[in-house]
C-alpha positions as CSV (number, residue, x, y, z in Angstrom):
1,P,-39.8,-30.0,43.1
2,A,-39.7,-28.0,46.3
3,V,-36.3,-28.1,48.1
4,V,-36.1,-28.2,51.8
5,P,-32.8,-26.7,53.1
6,D,-30.7,-29.5,54.4
7,P,-27.0,-29.6,55.3
8,Q,-26.5,-32.7,53.3
9,L,-28.4,-31.1,50.4
10,N,-29.7,-34.2,48.7
11,M,-31.7,-33.2,45.6
12,E,-33.3,-35.2,42.9
13,L,-34.0,-33.0,39.8
14,S,-35.5,-33.6,36.4
15,L,-32.9,-33.2,33.7
16,V,-33.2,-29.9,31.8
17,S,-32.3,-30.7,28.2
18,Y,-30.9,-27.3,27.2
19,I,-28.3,-26.9,29.9
20,A,-24.9,-28.8,29.9
21,I,-23.8,-29.9,33.4
22,P,-20.2,-31.1,33.8
23,F,-21.2,-34.3,35.6
24,P,-21.6,-37.8,34.1
25,L,-25.3,-38.3,33.1
26,H,-26.4,-41.9,33.1
27,T,-30.2,-41.7,33.4
28,A,-33.1,-39.5,32.5
29,R,-33.3,-38.4,36.2
30,V,-30.0,-37.4,37.8
31,S,-29.2,-37.2,41.5
32,F,-26.8,-34.5,42.6
33,R,-25.2,-35.1,46.0
34,Y,-22.9,-32.6,47.4
35,A,-20.2,-33.7,49.9
36,P,-20.3,-32.2,53.4
37,S,-16.9,-30.7,52.8
38,C,-18.4,-28.6,50.0
39,I,-21.3,-27.3,52.1
40,H,-19.3,-26.6,55.3
41,S,-17.3,-23.9,53.4
42,I,-20.6,-22.0,52.9
43,P,-21.7,-20.1,56.1
44,P,-25.4,-20.5,57.0
45,S,-27.5,-17.7,55.6
46,S,-29.2,-15.2,58.0
47,S,-32.5,-15.6,56.3
48,Q,-34.1,-18.4,54.3
49,P,-35.3,-17.8,50.7
50,T,-38.9,-16.7,50.4
51,Q,-39.6,-19.3,47.7
52,S,-38.0,-22.5,46.5
53,P,-35.5,-22.2,43.6
54,T,-36.6,-23.5,40.2
55,S,-35.1,-26.5,38.6
56,T,-33.2,-24.4,36.2
57,T,-31.7,-22.3,39.0
58,L,-30.6,-25.5,40.8
59,L,-28.9,-26.9,37.7
60,L,-27.1,-23.6,37.2
61,R,-26.1,-23.5,40.9
62,A,-24.7,-27.0,40.5
63,A,-22.6,-26.0,37.6
64,L,-21.5,-22.8,39.4
65,I,-20.3,-24.7,42.6
66,H,-18.5,-27.3,40.5
67,T,-16.7,-24.5,38.5
68,L,-15.8,-22.6,41.7
69,Q,-14.4,-25.7,43.3
70,A,-12.4,-26.6,40.2
71,N,-10.9,-23.1,40.2
72,T,-10.4,-23.2,44.0
73,I,-12.5,-20.1,44.5
74,P,-13.8,-19.8,48.1
75,I,-17.6,-19.7,48.4
76,E,-18.7,-17.2,51.1
77,T,-22.0,-16.3,49.7
78,P,-25.2,-17.9,51.0
79,L,-26.9,-20.4,48.7
80,H,-30.1,-18.5,48.5
81,T,-28.2,-15.4,47.5
82,I,-26.5,-17.3,44.7
83,D,-29.9,-18.7,43.6
84,H,-31.4,-15.2,43.6
85,R,-28.6,-13.9,41.4
86,L,-28.9,-16.8,39.0
87,F,-32.6,-16.3,38.9
88,Y,-32.2,-12.6,38.2
89,F,-29.9,-13.2,35.2
90,H,-32.3,-15.8,33.9
91,S,-35.6,-14.1,34.6
92,T,-35.0,-10.3,34.7
93,L,-32.1,-10.1,32.2
94,N,-33.7,-12.8,30.0
95,L,-30.5,-14.7,29.5
96,T,-30.8,-18.3,28.3
97,P,-29.4,-21.0,30.6
98,T,-26.7,-21.5,27.9
99,S,-25.5,-17.9,28.2
100,I,-25.5,-18.1,32.0
101,K,-23.5,-21.3,31.8
102,L,-21.0,-19.5,29.6
103,L,-20.8,-16.7,32.1
104,I,-20.3,-19.3,34.9
105,T,-17.4,-20.9,33.0
106,K,-15.7,-17.6,32.1
107,Y,-16.3,-15.5,35.2
108,P,-17.7,-17.6,38.1
109,Q,-16.6,-14.9,40.6
110,L,-19.5,-12.8,39.5
111,F,-22.1,-14.8,41.5
112,V,-20.1,-14.9,44.8
113,Q,-18.9,-11.4,45.0
114,S,-20.1,-8.9,47.7
115,H,-23.4,-7.2,47.5
116,D,-21.9,-3.9,46.4
117,E,-19.7,-5.5,43.7
118,F,-22.7,-7.4,42.3
119,Q,-24.9,-4.3,42.3
120,S,-22.1,-2.5,40.4
121,T,-22.2,-5.2,37.8
122,I,-26.0,-5.0,37.5
123,D,-25.7,-1.2,37.1
124,A,-23.2,-1.7,34.3
125,Y,-25.6,-4.2,32.6
126,N,-28.4,-1.6,32.9
127,Y,-26.3,1.2,31.5
128,F,-25.1,-0.9,28.5
129,M,-28.7,-1.9,27.8
130,T,-30.4,1.5,28.2
131,T,-27.7,3.9,26.8
132,V,-25.5,1.8,24.5
133,Q,-28.6,-0.3,23.5
134,L,-26.9,-3.6,23.8
135,T,-28.9,-6.8,24.5
136,S,-28.2,-8.7,27.7
137,T,-26.8,-11.6,25.6
138,E,-24.3,-9.2,23.9
139,I,-23.2,-7.8,27.2
140,T,-22.7,-11.3,28.6
141,K,-20.5,-12.2,25.6
142,M,-18.5,-9.0,26.2
143,I,-17.9,-9.9,29.9
144,C,-17.1,-13.5,29.0
145,T,-14.4,-12.1,26.6
146,K,-13.1,-9.5,29.0
147,P,-14.2,-10.2,32.6
148,I,-12.7,-6.9,33.7
149,L,-15.7,-5.1,32.3
150,A,-17.8,-6.6,35.1
151,R,-15.7,-4.7,37.6
152,L,-16.0,-1.3,35.9
153,S,-18.2,1.4,37.5
154,V,-21.0,3.0,35.6
155,H,-19.1,6.4,35.9
156,S,-16.1,4.9,34.2
157,I,-18.2,3.4,31.4
158,E,-20.1,6.6,31.0
159,T,-17.0,8.8,30.5
160,K,-15.8,6.5,27.7
161,Y,-19.3,6.6,26.1
162,V,-19.4,10.4,26.2
163,F,-15.9,10.7,24.8
164,L,-16.8,8.4,21.8
165,K,-20.1,10.2,21.2
166,D,-19.1,13.9,21.7
167,R,-15.3,14.0,21.0
168,L,-15.1,11.5,18.2
169,Q,-18.6,12.1,16.8
170,L,-19.6,8.5,16.7
171,S,-23.3,7.6,16.4
172,N,-25.1,5.4,18.8
173,K,-25.1,2.6,16.2
174,Q,-21.4,3.0,15.7
175,I,-20.7,3.0,19.4
176,K,-22.7,-0.2,19.8
177,S,-20.8,-1.8,17.0
178,L,-17.5,-0.8,18.5
179,S,-18.6,-2.1,22.0
180,I,-19.2,-5.5,20.5
181,K,-16.1,-5.5,18.3
182,H,-13.7,-4.2,20.9
183,P,-15.2,-4.2,24.5
184,M,-11.9,-3.4,26.0
185,I,-12.4,0.2,24.8
186,Y,-14.2,0.8,28.1
187,S,-11.2,-0.2,30.2
188,Y,-8.9,2.3,28.5
189,S,-7.9,5.6,30.2
190,I,-9.1,8.6,28.3
191,D,-6.2,10.8,29.2
192,S,-3.3,8.3,28.9
193,N,-4.7,6.2,26.0
194,L,-7.5,7.5,23.8
195,Q,-6.8,11.3,24.0
196,Q,-3.1,10.6,23.7
197,R,-3.5,8.6,20.5
198,L,-5.9,11.1,19.1
199,Q,-3.2,13.8,19.6
200,F,-0.5,11.5,18.2
201,F,-2.4,10.9,14.9
202,H,-3.3,14.5,14.7
203,E,0.4,15.6,14.9
204,F,1.8,12.8,12.6
205,L,-0.9,12.4,10.0
206,W,-3.0,15.6,10.3
207,I,-6.0,13.5,11.2
208,D,-9.0,15.2,12.9
209,S,-11.1,13.7,15.7
210,T,-13.9,12.5,13.4
211,T,-11.4,10.6,11.1
212,F,-9.7,9.1,14.2
213,G,-13.1,7.9,15.3
214,S,-13.7,6.3,11.9
215,M,-10.3,4.5,12.1
216,L,-11.0,3.4,15.7
217,L,-14.3,1.9,14.6
218,R,-12.6,0.0,11.7
219,H,-9.6,-1.4,13.5
220,P,-9.6,-0.5,17.3
221,R,-6.8,-2.9,18.2
222,S,-4.2,-1.4,16.0
223,I,-5.1,2.2,16.9
224,C,-4.6,1.4,20.6
225,L,-1.1,0.0,20.2
226,S,1.7,1.5,22.1
227,L,3.0,4.9,20.7
228,S,6.4,3.5,20.0
229,K,5.0,0.7,17.8
230,L,2.7,3.2,16.0
231,K,5.6,5.6,15.4
232,S,8.0,2.9,14.1
233,R,5.4,1.6,11.6
234,L,4.4,5.0,10.3
235,L,8.1,5.8,9.8
236,L,8.7,2.6,7.9
237,L,5.7,3.2,5.5
238,N,6.7,6.8,5.1
239,N,10.4,6.1,4.3
240,S,9.6,3.1,2.1
241,L,7.1,5.0,-0.1
242,Y,8.4,8.6,0.0
243,N,11.8,9.1,1.4
244,D,15.1,7.8,0.1
245,S,16.6,7.6,3.6
246,D,17.1,4.4,5.6
247,A,13.7,3.1,6.7
248,D,15.2,1.8,9.9
249,N,16.3,5.2,11.1
250,N,13.4,5.7,13.5
251,T,15.1,8.3,15.6
252,K,14.9,11.1,13.1
253,P,11.8,13.4,13.0
254,V,9.0,12.3,10.7
255,E,9.1,14.2,7.4
256,N,6.0,14.3,5.2
257,C,4.5,11.5,7.2
258,H,1.1,13.1,6.5
259,K,1.4,11.8,2.9
260,I,0.6,8.3,4.0
261,K,-2.6,9.6,5.7
262,S,-4.8,8.1,3.0
263,I,-3.2,4.7,3.3
264,I,-3.7,4.6,7.1
265,V,-7.2,6.0,6.9
266,K,-8.2,3.3,4.3
267,M,-6.5,0.5,6.1
268,P,-5.7,1.2,9.8
269,G,-5.1,-2.5,10.3
270,L,-1.7,-2.1,8.6
271,L,-0.4,-0.7,11.9
272,A,-1.0,-4.1,13.6
273,Y,1.7,-5.7,11.4
274,D,5.3,-5.9,12.6
275,S,7.6,-3.4,10.9
276,A,10.0,-6.1,9.6
277,L,7.0,-8.0,8.1
278,L,5.7,-4.8,6.4
279,Q,9.2,-4.2,4.9
280,R,9.5,-7.8,3.6
281,K,6.1,-7.4,1.9
282,I,7.0,-4.1,0.3
283,D,10.3,-5.6,-0.9
284,A,8.6,-8.7,-2.3
285,I,6.1,-6.7,-4.4
286,T,8.9,-4.4,-5.6
287,D,11.2,-7.2,-6.6
288,A,8.6,-9.4,-8.3
289,L,7.2,-6.6,-10.5
290,H,10.4,-4.5,-10.8
291,L,8.7,-1.4,-9.6
292,S,9.9,2.1,-9.0
293,K,9.2,3.8,-5.7
294,S,6.4,5.8,-7.3
295,E,4.8,2.7,-8.7
296,V,5.0,1.0,-5.3
297,R,3.5,4.1,-3.7
298,S,0.7,4.0,-6.3
299,I,-0.1,0.3,-5.6
300,I,-0.2,0.7,-1.8
301,T,-2.0,4.0,-1.9
302,N,-4.8,2.7,-4.1
303,Y,-4.9,-0.8,-2.5
304,P,-3.3,-0.9,0.9
305,Q,-4.7,-4.4,1.5
306,A,-1.9,-5.6,-0.8
307,L,0.3,-5.5,2.3
308,T,-2.1,-7.8,4.2
309,H,-1.8,-10.8,1.8
310,D,0.6,-13.6,2.4
311,I,3.7,-13.3,0.2
312,E,4.3,-16.9,-0.6
313,S,0.8,-18.1,-1.0
314,G,-0.9,-15.0,-2.3
315,T,1.1,-12.1,-3.8
316,I,3.8,-13.9,-5.8
317,P,1.6,-16.8,-7.1
318,M,-0.9,-14.2,-8.3
319,I,1.7,-12.3,-10.3
320,R,3.0,-15.5,-11.9
321,A,-0.5,-16.7,-12.7
322,V,-1.6,-13.6,-14.5
323,Q,1.6,-13.4,-16.4
324,S,1.3,-17.1,-17.4
325,A,-2.4,-17.1,-18.3
326,L,-2.1,-14.1,-20.6
327,D,1.4,-14.5,-21.8
328,L,2.3,-11.0,-20.7
329,S,5.8,-9.4,-20.9
330,Q,7.4,-8.1,-17.7
331,D,6.4,-4.5,-18.6
332,Q,2.8,-5.6,-19.3
333,V,2.3,-7.5,-16.0
334,R,3.8,-4.6,-14.1
335,N,1.3,-2.3,-15.8
336,V,-1.6,-4.6,-14.9
337,F,-0.9,-4.5,-11.2
338,V,-0.1,-0.8,-11.1
339,K,-3.4,0.0,-12.8
340,C,-5.5,-2.6,-10.9
341,P,-3.7,-3.6,-7.6
342,S,-7.0,-4.9,-6.3
343,L,-6.3,-8.1,-8.3
344,F,-4.0,-9.1,-5.4
345,G,-7.2,-9.6,-3.4
346,Y,-8.8,-12.1,-5.8
347,S,-8.2,-15.9,-5.9
348,I,-6.0,-17.2,-8.6
349,E,-8.7,-19.5,-9.9
350,L,-11.2,-16.7,-10.3
351,V,-8.8,-14.5,-12.3
352,V,-7.7,-17.3,-14.6
353,S,-11.3,-18.4,-15.2
354,K,-12.1,-14.8,-16.3
355,C,-9.3,-14.9,-18.8
356,V,-10.6,-18.2,-20.1
357,C,-14.1,-16.8,-20.3
358,F,-13.0,-14.1,-22.8
359,V,-11.8,-16.8,-25.2
360,D,-14.3,-19.7,-24.6
361,D,-17.5,-17.8,-24.0
362,M,-17.1,-14.5,-25.8
363,G,-15.0,-15.5,-28.8
364,F,-11.9,-13.3,-28.4
365,T,-8.5,-14.7,-29.4
366,S,-5.8,-15.1,-26.7
367,D,-3.8,-12.3,-28.2
368,Q,-6.8,-10.0,-28.1
369,V,-7.4,-10.8,-24.4
370,S,-3.8,-10.1,-23.6
371,E,-4.1,-6.7,-25.3
372,I,-7.4,-5.9,-23.5
373,V,-6.1,-6.8,-20.0
374,A,-2.8,-5.0,-20.6
375,R,-4.6,-1.8,-21.6
376,Q,-7.5,-2.0,-19.1
377,P,-6.7,-4.6,-16.4
378,V,-9.8,-3.3,-14.4
379,V,-11.9,-5.6,-16.7
380,L,-10.6,-8.6,-14.6
381,S,-12.3,-7.1,-11.6
382,L,-15.7,-7.0,-13.2
383,S,-18.3,-9.8,-13.2
384,M,-18.1,-11.7,-16.5
385,E,-21.7,-13.0,-16.4
386,N,-23.5,-9.9,-15.2
387,N,-21.2,-7.2,-16.7
388,V,-18.7,-7.9,-19.5
389,K,-20.6,-10.7,-21.4
390,P,-23.8,-8.6,-21.8
391,K,-21.8,-5.7,-23.1
392,V,-19.9,-7.7,-25.6
393,A,-23.0,-9.5,-26.8
394,Y,-24.9,-6.2,-27.3
395,L,-22.0,-4.6,-29.2
396,L,-21.5,-7.6,-31.5
397,N,-25.1,-8.1,-32.3
398,V,-26.4,-4.5,-32.5
399,L,-23.5,-2.7,-34.1
400,S,-23.2,-5.4,-36.8
401,R,-26.9,-5.0,-37.7
402,G,-27.4,-3.0,-40.9
403,S,-23.7,-2.5,-41.5
404,D,-20.8,-4.1,-43.3
405,K,-19.0,-4.7,-40.0
406,T,-18.0,-8.3,-39.2
407,R,-17.8,-9.8,-35.8
408,N,-14.0,-10.2,-36.2
409,G,-13.8,-6.5,-37.0
410,L,-15.8,-5.7,-33.9
411,Y,-13.6,-7.9,-31.7
412,A,-10.6,-5.9,-33.0
413,E,-12.3,-2.6,-32.3
414,I,-13.0,-3.7,-28.7
415,K,-9.4,-4.8,-28.4
416,D,-8.2,-1.4,-29.5
417,D,-10.6,0.5,-27.2
418,P,-11.3,-1.8,-24.2
419,I,-12.4,1.2,-22.1
420,V,-15.8,0.6,-23.6
421,L,-16.1,-2.5,-21.4
422,L,-15.9,-0.3,-18.3
423,L,-18.9,1.8,-19.3
424,S,-22.3,1.1,-18.0
425,L,-24.4,-0.8,-20.6
426,H,-27.7,0.8,-19.7
427,E,-26.5,4.3,-18.7
428,K,-23.9,4.9,-21.3
429,I,-23.6,2.4,-24.2
430,V,-27.2,1.8,-25.1
431,P,-28.4,5.5,-24.9
432,R,-25.3,6.5,-27.0
433,V,-26.1,3.9,-29.7
434,L,-29.7,5.0,-29.8
435,Y,-28.9,8.7,-30.0
436,W,-26.3,8.1,-32.8
437,E,-28.8,6.1,-34.8
438,Q,-31.4,8.9,-34.7
439,S,-28.8,11.7,-35.2
440,V,-26.3,10.3,-37.7
441,S,-27.4,8.7,-40.9
442,G,-25.2,6.8,-43.3
443,R,-22.9,4.9,-41.1
444,A,-22.9,2.9,-37.8
445,V,-21.3,4.2,-34.7
446,E,-17.7,3.0,-34.1
447,I,-16.5,1.4,-30.8
448,A,-13.9,4.2,-30.6
449,E,-16.7,6.8,-30.7
450,L,-18.6,5.0,-27.9
451,A,-15.5,4.6,-25.8
452,S,-15.6,8.0,-24.1
453,I,-15.8,8.4,-20.4
454,S,-17.8,11.6,-20.4
455,N,-21.0,12.2,-22.4
456,K,-19.8,15.6,-23.5
457,T,-16.8,14.0,-25.3
458,F,-19.2,11.6,-27.1
459,C,-21.6,14.4,-28.0
460,R,-18.7,16.4,-29.5
461,K,-18.1,13.5,-31.9
462,V,-21.8,13.5,-32.8
463,A,-21.8,17.2,-33.3
464,Q,-18.8,17.0,-35.6
465,E,-20.5,14.3,-37.6
466,C,-23.7,16.4,-37.9
467,E,-21.8,19.7,-38.2
468,R,-23.5,21.0,-35.1
469,L,-20.5,22.0,-33.0
470,D,-22.0,25.4,-32.3
471,E,-25.0,23.5,-30.7
472,L,-22.9,21.2,-28.5
473,D,-24.9,22.0,-25.3
474,V,-28.1,21.2,-27.2
475,V,-26.6,17.9,-28.3
476,V,-25.8,17.0,-24.7
477,E,-29.3,17.7,-23.6
478,E,-30.7,15.6,-26.4
479,L,-28.5,12.6,-25.4
480,E,-29.7,13.0,-21.8
481,E,-33.4,13.0,-23.0
482,V,-32.7,9.8,-24.9
483,A,-31.1,8.2,-21.9
484,E,-34.1,9.3,-19.8
485,R,-36.6,7.8,-22.2
486,Y,-34.6,4.6,-22.3
487,K,-34.8,4.3,-18.5
488,K,-38.5,4.4,-18.7
489,S,-38.7,1.9,-21.6
490,P,-39.5,-1.8,-21.1
491,Y,-36.1,-2.7,-22.5
492,H,-34.2,-1.0,-19.6
493,S,-32.2,-3.4,-17.5
494,D,-32.8,-6.1,-20.0
495,H,-29.4,-7.7,-20.7
496,D,-31.0,-9.5,-23.7
497,L,-31.9,-6.3,-25.5
498,F,-29.9,-7.2,-28.6
499,R,-32.1,-10.4,-29.0
500,I,-35.3,-8.4,-28.9
501,R,-34.0,-5.9,-31.5
502,R,-32.7,-8.7,-33.7
503,K,-36.1,-10.4,-33.7
504,E,-37.7,-7.1,-34.6
505,S,-35.2,-6.7,-37.4
506,E,-35.9,-10.1,-38.7
507,K,-39.6,-9.4,-38.8
């Protein structure tokens, strides 16, 4: 309904269902009555609005005035100016009433600041939308999280954007992601913050600007910590993994600190952890597995996330669960986590269920599973249903066809050479079996002959069997041709290939 300006400002509005107003609502039509003391604090405007405010604008205005009063913020802006600003956010910037209500709750000063200040905020909105390619809703969430962004000038925002794009070589998509993830990046000083930290990481870890940008994108909060904290944590990791000196001696120059570069680049979030906590986690892993310094270094270099897991509820229970489920010795369990430290990131239930799957679903004995995991613990990181089980089923059914091999004998061969379970079924195992069958007559291929990482090693075995060592390159080309034909065959990517071949054999 049209609203006639009135000092008492009596208004009766239809309730808009999608906006929450912090007043008690008792009926479908609500009457908002502002006390004279509220209106008297607002000076009369010099000009009246050219059109009546919409019902949505009035509801938002009611929420704004209530929030301003609750926070004892003086209202010195004319009502029609407030209405115009609310209408601009709703109509021009296409913000939903819910988003505007959130903005009112988090930063109500925005709508009652001076004309120049408000225009500066609008300019910042436009820059974020046109250059950084953020939506108005994303910008609003950024300002609600960090209201200081609404007070930054376009020039200040632009200098940060240019630094990220030109100096750190971040793409527009990456800058957009960083803006949403860590909007405070635009409030940092380039000289005393970003450039200073870039120089720090370059001197300590030999990191270039592009790598620094990648680290900043992955974990901006840790990269922007104080230099003293960054230095102490780098020193601790360096001393714990490489030096024999006291890790708490943070006053000495950093020696060989660049050696932990790969750890920090992989997991810059480690720098957000307190030095004492990092030391406790390193000590806990070392003591639980009886590791040497080189073994600790291997674990953390290959899987730095090991230092992010909780000691009491994650790291120690996982070690005990693997050792108990597989009945491993201390040396064996140490070897498991040194070779496959990513197991620290799995749930205990998942790892135990994979061990059980080897016995219950695939037919291995408990001792065989222990041997397999002790030799190639990476198998526990593979999917049982989509990876390991199809390989075992293929090997058991195809390799036993037309030969005197028993299933128990094949189980033992897999146990002795479990690396075969790490090979791709359709890129390595099946083409090698097919090529062996067409090249070698008289005996079936052994698991030990299939269990070669490179095709050239496997082809050398074929060449020896066929007395074609002088034609090794030709043998390699023939295997590649077989693999290419198999890719184009209807059996490719069929995990039940062994069933099809078994039916053909029975026919």
